[in-house]
LUMLUMDREN-2810 file (N, C-alpha, C; in Angstrom, 1 decimal):
<atoms>
<atom><aa>M</aa><ch>A</ch><at>N</at><xx>-23.2</xx><yy>19.3</yy><zz>8.2</zz></atom>
<atom><aa>M</aa><ch>A</ch><at>CA</at><xx>-22.0</xx><yy>19.0</yy><zz>7.4</zz></atom>
<atom><aa>M</aa><ch>A</ch><at>C</at><xx>-22.0</xx><yy>17.6</yy><zz>7.0</zz></atom>
<atom><aa>P</aa><ch>A</ch><at>N</at><xx>-21.6</xx><yy>17.3</yy><zz>5.7</zz></atom>
<atom><aa>P</aa><ch>A</ch><at>CA</at><xx>-21.5</xx><yy>15.9</yy><zz>5.3</zz></atom>
<atom><aa>P</aa><ch>A</ch><at>C</at><xx>-20.2</xx><yy>15.3</yy><zz>5.9</zz></atom>
<atom><aa>K</aa><ch>A</ch><at>N</at><xx>-20.3</xx><yy>14.0</yy><zz>5.9</zz></atom>
<atom><aa>K</aa><ch>A</ch><at>CA</at><xx>-19.2</xx><yy>13.2</yy><zz>6.5</zz></atom>
<atom><aa>K</aa><ch>A</ch><at>C</at><xx>-18.0</xx><yy>13.2</yy><zz>5.4</zz></atom>
<atom><aa>I</aa><ch>A</ch><at>N</at><xx>-16.8</xx><yy>13.0</yy><zz>5.9</zz></atom>
<atom><aa>I</aa><ch>A</ch><at>CA</at><xx>-15.7</xx><yy>12.8</yy><zz>5.0</zz></atom>
<atom><aa>I</aa><ch>A</ch><at>C</at><xx>-15.6</xx><yy>11.4</yy><zz>4.6</zz></atom>
<atom><aa>K</aa><ch>A</ch><at>N</at><xx>-15.6</xx><yy>11.1</yy><zz>3.3</zz></atom>
<atom><aa>K</aa><ch>A</ch><at>CA</at><xx>-15.6</xx><yy>9.7</yy><zz>2.8</zz></atom>
<atom><aa>K</aa><ch>A</ch><at>C</at><xx>-14.1</xx><yy>9.2</yy><zz>2.6</zz></atom>
<atom><aa>T</aa><ch>A</ch><at>N</at><xx>-13.9</xx><yy>8.0</yy><zz>3.0</zz></atom>
<atom><aa>T</aa><ch>A</ch><at>CA</at><xx>-12.7</xx><yy>7.3</yy><zz>2.7</zz></atom>
<atom><aa>T</aa><ch>A</ch><at>C</at><xx>-12.6</xx><yy>6.9</yy><zz>1.3</zz></atom>
<atom><aa>N</aa><ch>A</ch><at>N</at><xx>-11.4</xx><yy>7.0</yy><zz>0.6</zz></atom>
<atom><aa>N</aa><ch>A</ch><at>CA</at><xx>-11.2</xx><yy>6.6</yy><zz>-0.7</zz></atom>
<atom><aa>N</aa><ch>A</ch><at>C</at><xx>-11.1</xx><yy>5.0</yy><zz>-0.7</zz></atom>
<atom><aa>R</aa><ch>A</ch><at>N</at><xx>-12.1</xx><yy>4.3</yy><zz>-1.2</zz></atom>
<atom><aa>R</aa><ch>A</ch><at>CA</at><xx>-12.1</xx><yy>2.9</yy><zz>-1.0</zz></atom>
<atom><aa>R</aa><ch>A</ch><at>C</at><xx>-11.0</xx><yy>2.1</yy><zz>-1.7</zz></atom>
<atom><aa>S</aa><ch>A</ch><at>N</at><xx>-10.5</xx><yy>2.6</yy><zz>-2.9</zz></atom>
<atom><aa>S</aa><ch>A</ch><at>CA</at><xx>-9.4</xx><yy>2.0</yy><zz>-3.6</zz></atom>
<atom><aa>S</aa><ch>A</ch><at>C</at><xx>-8.1</xx><yy>2.1</yy><zz>-2.8</zz></atom>
<atom><aa>A</aa><ch>A</ch><at>N</at><xx>-7.9</xx><yy>3.2</yy><zz>-2.1</zz></atom>
<atom><aa>A</aa><ch>A</ch><at>CA</at><xx>-6.7</xx><yy>3.4</yy><zz>-1.3</zz></atom>
<atom><aa>A</aa><ch>A</ch><at>C</at><xx>-6.9</xx><yy>2.5</yy><zz>0.0</zz></atom>
<atom><aa>A</aa><ch>A</ch><at>N</at><xx>-8.1</xx><yy>2.4</yy><zz>0.5</zz></atom>
<atom><aa>A</aa><ch>A</ch><at>CA</at><xx>-8.3</xx><yy>1.6</yy><zz>1.7</zz></atom>
<atom><aa>A</aa><ch>A</ch><at>C</at><xx>-7.9</xx><yy>0.1</yy><zz>1.5</zz></atom>
<atom><aa>K</aa><ch>A</ch><at>N</at><xx>-8.1</xx><yy>-0.3</yy><zz>0.3</zz></atom>
<atom><aa>K</aa><ch>A</ch><at>CA</at><xx>-7.9</xx><yy>-1.7</yy><zz>0.0</zz></atom>
<atom><aa>K</aa><ch>A</ch><at>C</at><xx>-6.4</xx><yy>-2.0</yy><zz>-0.3</zz></atom>
<atom><aa>R</aa><ch>A</ch><at>N</at><xx>-5.6</xx><yy>-0.9</yy><zz>-0.6</zz></atom>
<atom><aa>R</aa><ch>A</ch><at>CA</at><xx>-4.2</xx><yy>-1.1</yy><zz>-0.9</zz></atom>
<atom><aa>R</aa><ch>A</ch><at>C</at><xx>-3.2</xx><yy>-0.8</yy><zz>0.2</zz></atom>
<atom><aa>F</aa><ch>A</ch><at>N</at><xx>-3.7</xx><yy>0.1</yy><zz>1.1</zz></atom>
<atom><aa>F</aa><ch>A</ch><at>CA</at><xx>-2.7</xx><yy>0.6</yy><zz>2.2</zz></atom>
<atom><aa>F</aa><ch>A</ch><at>C</at><xx>-3.3</xx><yy>0.3</yy><zz>3.6</zz></atom>
<atom><aa>K</aa><ch>A</ch><at>N</at><xx>-2.4</xx><yy>-0.1</yy><zz>4.5</zz></atom>
<atom><aa>K</aa><ch>A</ch><at>CA</at><xx>-2.8</xx><yy>-0.4</yy><zz>5.9</zz></atom>
<atom><aa>K</aa><ch>A</ch><at>C</at><xx>-2.0</xx><yy>0.5</yy><zz>6.8</zz></atom>
<atom><aa>K</aa><ch>A</ch><at>N</at><xx>-2.5</xx><yy>1.0</yy><zz>7.9</zz></atom>
<atom><aa>K</aa><ch>A</ch><at>CA</at><xx>-1.8</xx><yy>1.7</yy><zz>8.8</zz></atom>
<atom><aa>K</aa><ch>A</ch><at>C</at><xx>-1.1</xx><yy>0.8</yy><zz>9.8</zz></atom>
<atom><aa>T</aa><ch>A</ch><at>N</at><xx>0.2</xx><yy>1.0</yy><zz>10.0</zz></atom>
<atom><aa>T</aa><ch>A</ch><at>CA</at><xx>1.0</xx><yy>0.2</yy><zz>11.0</zz></atom>
<atom><aa>T</aa><ch>A</ch><at>C</at><xx>0.8</xx><yy>0.7</yy><zz>12.4</zz></atom>
<atom><aa>G</aa><ch>A</ch><at>N</at><xx>1.3</xx><yy>-0.1</yy><zz>13.3</zz></atom>
<atom><aa>G</aa><ch>A</ch><at>CA</at><xx>1.2</xx><yy>0.3</yy><zz>14.7</zz></atom>
<atom><aa>G</aa><ch>A</ch><at>C</at><xx>1.8</xx><yy>1.6</yy><zz>15.1</zz></atom>
<atom><aa>K</aa><ch>A</ch><at>N</at><xx>2.9</xx><yy>2.0</yy><zz>14.3</zz></atom>
<atom><aa>K</aa><ch>A</ch><at>CA</at><xx>3.6</xx><yy>3.3</yy><zz>14.6</zz></atom>
<atom><aa>K</aa><ch>A</ch><at>C</at><xx>3.0</xx><yy>4.4</yy><zz>13.8</zz></atom>
<atom><aa>G</aa><ch>A</ch><at>N</at><xx>2.0</xx><yy>4.2</yy><zz>13.0</zz></atom>
<atom><aa>G</aa><ch>A</ch><at>CA</at><xx>1.3</xx><yy>5.3</yy><zz>12.3</zz></atom>
<atom><aa>G</aa><ch>A</ch><at>C</at><xx>1.8</xx><yy>5.4</yy><zz>10.9</zz></atom>
<atom><aa>K</aa><ch>A</ch><at>N</at><xx>2.7</xx><yy>4.6</yy><zz>10.4</zz></atom>
<atom><aa>K</aa><ch>A</ch><at>CA</at><xx>3.1</xx><yy>4.6</yy><zz>9.0</zz></atom>
<atom><aa>K</aa><ch>A</ch><at>C</at><xx>2.2</xx><yy>3.8</yy><zz>8.2</zz></atom>
<atom><aa>Y</aa><ch>A</ch><at>N</at><xx>2.3</xx><yy>3.9</yy><zz>6.9</zz></atom>
<atom><aa>Y</aa><ch>A</ch><at>CA</at><xx>1.4</xx><yy>3.1</yy><zz>6.0</zz></atom>
<atom><aa>Y</aa><ch>A</ch><at>C</at><xx>2.2</xx><yy>2.1</yy><zz>5.2</zz></atom>
<atom><aa>S</aa><ch>A</ch><at>N</at><xx>1.7</xx><yy>0.9</yy><zz>5.2</zz></atom>
<atom><aa>S</aa><ch>A</ch><at>CA</at><xx>2.4</xx><yy>-0.2</yy><zz>4.5</zz></atom>
<atom><aa>S</aa><ch>A</ch><at>C</at><xx>1.5</xx><yy>-0.6</yy><zz>3.3</zz></atom>
<atom><aa>F</aa><ch>A</ch><at>N</at><xx>2.2</xx><yy>-1.3</yy><zz>2.3</zz></atom>
<atom><aa>F</aa><ch>A</ch><at>CA</at><xx>1.5</xx><yy>-1.7</yy><zz>1.1</zz></atom>
<atom><aa>F</aa><ch>A</ch><at>C</at><xx>2.2</xx><yy>-3.0</yy><zz>0.5</zz></atom>
<atom><aa>S</aa><ch>A</ch><at>N</at><xx>1.5</xx><yy>-3.7</yy><zz>-0.3</zz></atom>
<atom><aa>S</aa><ch>A</ch><at>CA</at><xx>2.1</xx><yy>-4.9</yy><zz>-0.9</zz></atom>
<atom><aa>S</aa><ch>A</ch><at>C</at><xx>2.6</xx><yy>-4.5</yy><zz>-2.3</zz></atom>
<atom><aa>K</aa><ch>A</ch><at>N</at><xx>3.6</xx><yy>-5.1</yy><zz>-2.8</zz></atom>
<atom><aa>K</aa><ch>A</ch><at>CA</at><xx>4.1</xx><yy>-4.8</yy><zz>-4.2</zz></atom>
<atom><aa>K</aa><ch>A</ch><at>C</at><xx>3.2</xx><yy>-5.5</yy><zz>-5.2</zz></atom>
<atom><aa>S</aa><ch>A</ch><at>N</at><xx>3.2</xx><yy>-4.9</yy><zz>-6.4</zz></atom>
<atom><aa>S</aa><ch>A</ch><at>CA</at><xx>2.4</xx><yy>-5.5</yy><zz>-7.5</zz></atom>
<atom><aa>S</aa><ch>A</ch><at>C</at><xx>3.2</xx><yy>-6.4</yy><zz>-8.3</zz></atom>
<atom><aa>H</aa><ch>A</ch><at>N</at><xx>2.5</xx><yy>-7.1</yy><zz>-9.3</zz></atom>
<atom><aa>H</aa><ch>A</ch><at>CA</at><xx>3.1</xx><yy>-8.0</yy><zz>-10.2</zz></atom>
<atom><aa>H</aa><ch>A</ch><at>C</at><xx>3.6</xx><yy>-9.3</yy><zz>-9.6</zz></atom>
<atom><aa>A</aa><ch>A</ch><at>N</at><xx>2.9</xx><yy>-9.8</yy><zz>-8.5</zz></atom>
<atom><aa>A</aa><ch>A</ch><at>CA</at><xx>3.3</xx><yy>-11.0</yy><zz>-7.9</zz></atom>
<atom><aa>A</aa><ch>A</ch><at>C</at><xx>2.3</xx><yy>-12.1</yy><zz>-8.0</zz></atom>
<atom><aa>S</aa><ch>A</ch><at>N</at><xx>1.2</xx><yy>-11.9</yy><zz>-8.8</zz></atom>
<atom><aa>S</aa><ch>A</ch><at>CA</at><xx>0.1</xx><yy>-12.9</yy><zz>-8.8</zz></atom>
<atom><aa>S</aa><ch>A</ch><at>C</at><xx>0.1</xx><yy>-13.9</yy><zz>-9.9</zz></atom>
<atom><aa>H</aa><ch>A</ch><at>N</at><xx>0.6</xx><yy>-13.5</yy><zz>-11.1</zz></atom>
<atom><aa>H</aa><ch>A</ch><at>CA</at><xx>0.6</xx><yy>-14.4</yy><zz>-12.2</zz></atom>
<atom><aa>H</aa><ch>A</ch><at>C</at><xx>1.7</xx><yy>-14.1</yy><zz>-13.2</zz></atom>
<atom><aa>I</aa><ch>A</ch><at>N</at><xx>1.9</xx><yy>-14.9</yy><zz>-14.2</zz></atom>
<atom><aa>I</aa><ch>A</ch><at>CA</at><xx>3.0</xx><yy>-14.9</yy><zz>-15.1</zz></atom>
<atom><aa>I</aa><ch>A</ch><at>C</at><xx>4.3</xx><yy>-14.9</yy><zz>-14.3</zz></atom>
<atom><aa>L</aa><ch>A</ch><at>N</at><xx>4.5</xx><yy>-15.9</yy><zz>-13.4</zz></atom>
<atom><aa>L</aa><ch>A</ch><at>CA</at><xx>5.6</xx><yy>-15.9</yy><zz>-12.6</zz></atom>
<atom><aa>L</aa><ch>A</ch><at>C</at><xx>6.8</xx><yy>-16.7</yy><zz>-13.2</zz></atom>
<atom><aa>T</aa><ch>A</ch><at>N</at><xx>6.5</xx><yy>-17.5</yy><zz>-14.2</zz></atom>
<atom><aa>T</aa><ch>A</ch><at>CA</at><xx>7.6</xx><yy>-18.3</yy><zz>-14.8</zz></atom>
<atom><aa>T</aa><ch>A</ch><at>C</at><xx>8.7</xx><yy>-17.5</yy><zz>-15.4</zz></atom>
<atom><aa>K</aa><ch>A</ch><at>N</at><xx>8.5</xx><yy>-16.4</yy><zz>-16.0</zz></atom>
<atom><aa>K</aa><ch>A</ch><at>CA</at><xx>9.5</xx><yy>-15.6</yy><zz>-16.6</zz></atom>
<atom><aa>K</aa><ch>A</ch><at>C</at><xx>10.3</xx><yy>-14.7</yy><zz>-15.6</zz></atom>
<atom><aa>K</aa><ch>A</ch><at>N</at><xx>9.7</xx><yy>-14.6</yy><zz>-14.4</zz></atom>
<atom><aa>K</aa><ch>A</ch><at>CA</at><xx>10.4</xx><yy>-13.7</yy><zz>-13.4</zz></atom>
<atom><aa>K</aa><ch>A</ch><at>C</at><xx>11.4</xx><yy>-14.5</yy><zz>-12.6</zz></atom>
<atom><aa>T</aa><ch>A</ch><at>N</at><xx>12.5</xx><yy>-13.9</yy><zz>-12.3</zz></atom>
<atom><aa>T</aa><ch>A</ch><at>CA</at><xx>13.6</xx><yy>-14.6</yy><zz>-11.6</zz></atom>
<atom><aa>T</aa><ch>A</ch><at>C</at><xx>13.2</xx><yy>-14.9</yy><zz>-10.1</zz></atom>
<atom><aa>T</aa><ch>A</ch><at>N</at><xx>13.8</xx><yy>-15.9</yy><zz>-9.5</zz></atom>
<atom><aa>T</aa><ch>A</ch><at>CA</at><xx>13.5</xx><yy>-16.2</yy><zz>-8.1</zz></atom>
<atom><aa>T</aa><ch>A</ch><at>C</at><xx>13.8</xx><yy>-15.0</yy><zz>-7.2</zz></atom>
<atom><aa>K</aa><ch>A</ch><at>N</at><xx>14.9</xx><yy>-14.3</yy><zz>-7.5</zz></atom>
<atom><aa>K</aa><ch>A</ch><at>CA</at><xx>15.2</xx><yy>-13.1</yy><zz>-6.7</zz></atom>
<atom><aa>K</aa><ch>A</ch><at>C</at><xx>14.2</xx><yy>-12.1</yy><zz>-6.7</zz></atom>
<atom><aa>R</aa><ch>A</ch><at>N</at><xx>13.6</xx><yy>-11.9</yy><zz>-7.9</zz></atom>
<atom><aa>R</aa><ch>A</ch><at>CA</at><xx>12.6</xx><yy>-10.8</yy><zz>-8.1</zz></atom>
<atom><aa>R</aa><ch>A</ch><at>C</at><xx>11.3</xx><yy>-11.2</yy><zz>-7.4</zz></atom>
<atom><aa>K</aa><ch>A</ch><at>N</at><xx>10.9</xx><yy>-12.5</yy><zz>-7.5</zz></atom>
<atom><aa>K</aa><ch>A</ch><at>CA</at><xx>9.7</xx><yy>-13.0</yy><zz>-6.9</zz></atom>
<atom><aa>K</aa><ch>A</ch><at>C</at><xx>9.8</xx><yy>-12.9</yy><zz>-5.4</zz></atom>
<atom><aa>R</aa><ch>A</ch><at>N</at><xx>11.0</xx><yy>-13.2</yy><zz>-4.9</zz></atom>
<atom><aa>R</aa><ch>A</ch><at>CA</at><xx>11.3</xx><yy>-13.2</yy><zz>-3.4</zz></atom>
<atom><aa>R</aa><ch>A</ch><at>C</at><xx>11.1</xx><yy>-11.7</yy><zz>-2.9</zz></atom>
<atom><aa>S</aa><ch>A</ch><at>N</at><xx>11.6</xx><yy>-10.8</yy><zz>-3.7</zz></atom>
<atom><aa>S</aa><ch>A</ch><at>CA</at><xx>11.5</xx><yy>-9.4</yy><zz>-3.3</zz></atom>
<atom><aa>S</aa><ch>A</ch><at>C</at><xx>10.0</xx><yy>-8.9</yy><zz>-3.3</zz></atom>
<atom><aa>L</aa><ch>A</ch><at>N</at><xx>9.3</xx><yy>-9.4</yy><zz>-4.2</zz></atom>
<atom><aa>L</aa><ch>A</ch><at>CA</at><xx>7.9</xx><yy>-9.0</yy><zz>-4.4</zz></atom>
<atom><aa>L</aa><ch>A</ch><at>C</at><xx>7.0</xx><yy>-9.5</yy><zz>-3.2</zz></atom>
<atom><aa>R</aa><ch>A</ch><at>N</at><xx>7.5</xx><yy>-10.5</yy><zz>-2.4</zz></atom>
<atom><aa>R</aa><ch>A</ch><at>CA</at><xx>6.7</xx><yy>-10.9</yy><zz>-1.3</zz></atom>
<atom><aa>R</aa><ch>A</ch><at>C</at><xx>6.8</xx><yy>-9.9</yy><zz>-0.1</zz></atom>
<atom><aa>Q</aa><ch>A</ch><at>N</at><xx>7.9</xx><yy>-9.1</yy><zz>-0.1</zz></atom>
<atom><aa>Q</aa><ch>A</ch><at>CA</at><xx>8.1</xx><yy>-8.2</yy><zz>1.1</zz></atom>
<atom><aa>Q</aa><ch>A</ch><at>C</at><xx>7.1</xx><yy>-7.1</yy><zz>1.0</zz></atom>
<atom><aa>G</aa><ch>A</ch><at>N</at><xx>6.6</xx><yy>-6.7</yy><zz>2.2</zz></atom>
<atom><aa>G</aa><ch>A</ch><at>CA</at><xx>5.8</xx><yy>-5.5</yy><zz>2.2</zz></atom>
<atom><aa>G</aa><ch>A</ch><at>C</at><xx>6.7</xx><yy>-4.3</yy><zz>2.2</zz></atom>
<atom><aa>Q</aa><ch>A</ch><at>N</at><xx>6.1</xx><yy>-3.1</yy><zz>1.9</zz></atom>
<atom><aa>Q</aa><ch>A</ch><at>CA</at><xx>6.9</xx><yy>-1.9</yy><zz>1.8</zz></atom>
<atom><aa>Q</aa><ch>A</ch><at>C</at><xx>6.2</xx><yy>-0.8</yy><zz>2.7</zz></atom>
<atom><aa>I</aa><ch>A</ch><at>N</at><xx>6.9</xx><yy>0.2</yy><zz>3.1</zz></atom>
<atom><aa>I</aa><ch>A</ch><at>CA</at><xx>6.4</xx><yy>1.3</yy><zz>3.8</zz></atom>
<atom><aa>I</aa><ch>A</ch><at>C</at><xx>6.4</xx><yy>2.5</yy><zz>2.8</zz></atom>
<atom><aa>I</aa><ch>A</ch><at>N</at><xx>5.3</xx><yy>3.3</yy><zz>2.9</zz></atom>
<atom><aa>I</aa><ch>A</ch><at>CA</at><xx>5.1</xx><yy>4.5</yy><zz>2.1</zz></atom>
<atom><aa>I</aa><ch>A</ch><at>C</at><xx>6.2</xx><yy>5.5</yy><zz>2.4</zz></atom>
<atom><aa>K</aa><ch>A</ch><at>N</at><xx>6.7</xx><yy>6.1</yy><zz>1.3</zz></atom>
<atom><aa>K</aa><ch>A</ch><at>CA</at><xx>7.7</xx><yy>7.2</yy><zz>1.5</zz></atom>
<atom><aa>K</aa><ch>A</ch><at>C</at><xx>7.1</xx><yy>8.4</yy><zz>2.2</zz></atom>
<atom><aa>A</aa><ch>A</ch><at>N</at><xx>8.0</xx><yy>9.1</yy><zz>2.9</zz></atom>
<atom><aa>A</aa><ch>A</ch><at>CA</at><xx>7.5</xx><yy>10.3</yy><zz>3.7</zz></atom>
<atom><aa>A</aa><ch>A</ch><at>C</at><xx>6.8</xx><yy>11.4</yy><zz>2.8</zz></atom>
<atom><aa>S</aa><ch>A</ch><at>N</at><xx>7.3</xx><yy>11.5</yy><zz>1.6</zz></atom>
<atom><aa>S</aa><ch>A</ch><at>CA</at><xx>6.8</xx><yy>12.5</yy><zz>0.7</zz></atom>
<atom><aa>S</aa><ch>A</ch><at>C</at><xx>5.4</xx><yy>12.2</yy><zz>0.2</zz></atom>
<atom><aa>D</aa><ch>A</ch><at>N</at><xx>4.9</xx><yy>10.9</yy><zz>0.3</zz></atom>
<atom><aa>D</aa><ch>A</ch><at>CA</at><xx>3.6</xx><yy>10.6</yy><zz>-0.1</zz></atom>
<atom><aa>D</aa><ch>A</ch><at>C</at><xx>2.6</xx><yy>10.5</yy><zz>1.0</zz></atom>
<atom><aa>V</aa><ch>A</ch><at>N</at><xx>3.0</xx><yy>10.6</yy><zz>2.2</zz></atom>
<atom><aa>V</aa><ch>A</ch><at>CA</at><xx>2.1</xx><yy>10.4</yy><zz>3.4</zz></atom>
<atom><aa>V</aa><ch>A</ch><at>C</at><xx>1.0</xx><yy>11.4</yy><zz>3.5</zz></atom>
<atom><aa>R</aa><ch>A</ch><at>N</at><xx>1.4</xx><yy>12.7</yy><zz>3.1</zz></atom>
<atom><aa>R</aa><ch>A</ch><at>CA</at><xx>0.4</xx><yy>13.7</yy><zz>3.2</zz></atom>
<atom><aa>R</aa><ch>A</ch><at>C</at><xx>-0.8</xx><yy>13.5</yy><zz>2.3</zz></atom>
<atom><aa>E</aa><ch>A</ch><at>N</at><xx>-0.5</xx><yy>13.0</yy><zz>1.1</zz></atom>
<atom><aa>E</aa><ch>A</ch><at>CA</at><xx>-1.6</xx><yy>12.7</yy><zz>0.1</zz></atom>
<atom><aa>E</aa><ch>A</ch><at>C</at><xx>-2.4</xx><yy>11.5</yy><zz>0.6</zz></atom>
<atom><aa>L</aa><ch>A</ch><at>N</at><xx>-1.8</xx><yy>10.5</yy><zz>1.2</zz></atom>
<atom><aa>L</aa><ch>A</ch><at>CA</at><xx>-2.4</xx><yy>9.3</yy><zz>1.6</zz></atom>
<atom><aa>L</aa><ch>A</ch><at>C</at><xx>-3.3</xx><yy>9.6</yy><zz>2.8</zz></atom>
<atom><aa>R</aa><ch>A</ch><at>N</at><xx>-2.9</xx><yy>10.5</yy><zz>3.7</zz></atom>
<atom><aa>R</aa><ch>A</ch><at>CA</at><xx>-3.8</xx><yy>10.9</yy><zz>4.8</zz></atom>
<atom><aa>R</aa><ch>A</ch><at>C</at><xx>-5.1</xx><yy>11.5</yy><zz>4.4</zz></atom>
<atom><aa>R</aa><ch>A</ch><at>N</at><xx>-5.0</xx><yy>12.2</yy><zz>3.3</zz></atom>
<atom><aa>R</aa><ch>A</ch><at>CA</at><xx>-6.2</xx><yy>12.9</yy><zz>2.7</zz></atom>
<atom><aa>R</aa><ch>A</ch><at>C</at><xx>-7.2</xx><yy>11.8</yy><zz>2.2</zz></atom>
<atom><aa>L</aa><ch>A</ch><at>N</at><xx>-6.6</xx><yy>10.7</yy><zz>1.6</zz></atom>
<atom><aa>L</aa><ch>A</ch><at>CA</at><xx>-7.4</xx><yy>9.7</yy><zz>1.0</zz></atom>
<atom><aa>L</aa><ch>A</ch><at>C</at><xx>-8.0</xx><yy>8.8</yy><zz>2.1</zz></atom>
<atom><aa>L</aa><ch>A</ch><at>N</at><xx>-7.3</xx><yy>8.6</yy><zz>3.2</zz></atom>
<atom><aa>L</aa><ch>A</ch><at>CA</at><xx>-7.7</xx><yy>7.8</yy><zz>4.3</zz></atom>
<atom><aa>L</aa><ch>A</ch><at>C</at><xx>-7.9</xx><yy>8.6</yy><zz>5.6</zz></atom>
<atom><aa>P</aa><ch>A</ch><at>N</at><xx>-8.9</xx><yy>9.5</yy><zz>5.7</zz></atom>
<atom><aa>P</aa><ch>A</ch><at>CA</at><xx>-9.1</xx><yy>10.4</yy><zz>6.8</zz></atom>
<atom><aa>P</aa><ch>A</ch><at>C</at><xx>-9.4</xx><yy>9.7</yy><zz>8.1</zz></atom>
<atom><aa>N</aa><ch>A</ch><at>N</at><xx>-10.0</xx><yy>8.5</yy><zz>8.0</zz></atom>
<atom><aa>N</aa><ch>A</ch><at>CA</at><xx>-10.5</xx><yy>7.8</yy><zz>9.3</zz></atom>
<atom><aa>N</aa><ch>A</ch><at>C</at><xx>-9.6</xx><yy>6.7</yy><zz>9.7</zz></atom>
<atom><aa>G</aa><ch>A</ch><at>N</at><xx>-8.3</xx><yy>6.7</yy><zz>9.2</zz></atom>
<atom><aa>G</aa><ch>A</ch><at>CA</at><xx>-7.4</xx><yy>5.7</yy><zz>9.6</zz></atom>
<atom><aa>G</aa><ch>A</ch><at>C</at><xx>-7.3</xx><yy>4.7</yy><zz>8.5</zz></atom>
</atoms>
């Protein structure tokens, strides 16, 4: 049997937390920041947790953790 491969693009974007949930960083925070409001930039710094409805698909992309 062949091994199950991890989707590398998903592995770079999502991390498993200690409780088994998946976290990710928001996009649009790296450049062209002058036109974005301070409030918007501040919210982009916060990490997020994947919604429960998307977890099943993400587990398939990251079978080895």
